[in-house]
C-alpha positions in Angstrom: 7.0 -18.2 5.3 7.5 -14.5 5.0 4.2 -13.9 3.3 2.3 -15.7 6.0 4.1 -13.8 8.8 6.0 -16.9 10.1 9.4 -15.4 9.1 10.7 -11.8 9.0 13.1 -12.3 6.2 14.7 -14.7 3.7 17.7 -14.6 1.4 18.8 -16.8 -1.5 22.4 -16.4 -2.7 22.6 -18.5 -5.7 21.4 -17.7 -9.2 17.6 -17.4 -9.4 15.5 -17.4 -12.6 12.6 -15.0 -12.7 10.1 -17.9 -13.0 11.4 -19.3 -9.7 10.9 -16.0 -7.9 7.8 -14.2 -9.4 5.0 -16.0 -7.6 6.7 -15.7 -4.2 7.5 -12.0 -4.9 3.9 -11.3 -5.6 2.7 -13.1 -2.4 5.2 -11.3 -0.2 4.4 -7.9 -1.8 0.6 -8.4 -1.5 1.2 -9.3 2.2 3.0 -5.9 2.6 6.5 -7.1 2.4 9.5 -6.4 0.1 11.5 -8.5 -2.4 14.6 -7.2 -4.0 17.9 -8.3 -5.4 20.6 -8.6 -2.8 21.9 -5.1 -3.7 18.5 -3.7 -3.0 17.5 -3.2 -6.6 14.1 -4.0 -7.8 13.2 -7.2 -9.6 12.4 -6.5 -13.3 10.6 -9.3 -15.1 10.6 -10.3 -18.8 14.1 -9.1 -19.4 16.6 -10.6 -21.9 18.6 -12.1 -19.0 15.9 -13.6 -16.7 18.1 -14.3 -13.7 19.5 -12.6 -10.7 22.5 -13.4 -8.4 20.3 -13.9 -5.3 17.2 -12.3 -3.8 16.1 -11.0 -0.4 12.5 -11.0 0.9 11.2 -9.6 4.1 8.1 -8.3 5.9 9.1 -4.8 4.7 9.9 -3.4 8.2 13.2 -5.2 8.4 14.3 -5.0 4.8 16.9 -2.2 5.1 18.5 -4.1 8.0 18.3 -7.4 6.2 20.1 -5.9 3.2 22.7 -4.3 5.5 23.5 -7.7 7.2 23.6 -9.5 3.8 26.0 -6.9 2.4 28.5 -8.0 5.1 27.9 -11.7 4.4 
C-alpha cells in the first residue's frame, strides 16, 4: 500500500526475516519511499542473522515522524 501511494507509512513490530521484507523494501524504495529497522537503521541483507525486530516503511516524506511516533509506542 505504501509503494502504490495508498498509505503513508507502515510498521511491523514482530520479528521479520529478510526474505519476508526484501521484495517490499525494493518496491517502496523504487517508489521513492524509505524502509528501515524501527530504530532507523538500514536493512542489511545476507547477514548471518537474517532477522530484525520490526521494520518501518513510508513514502519517505513522513519517515522521520513515523520513527519518532514508533519510538514512543
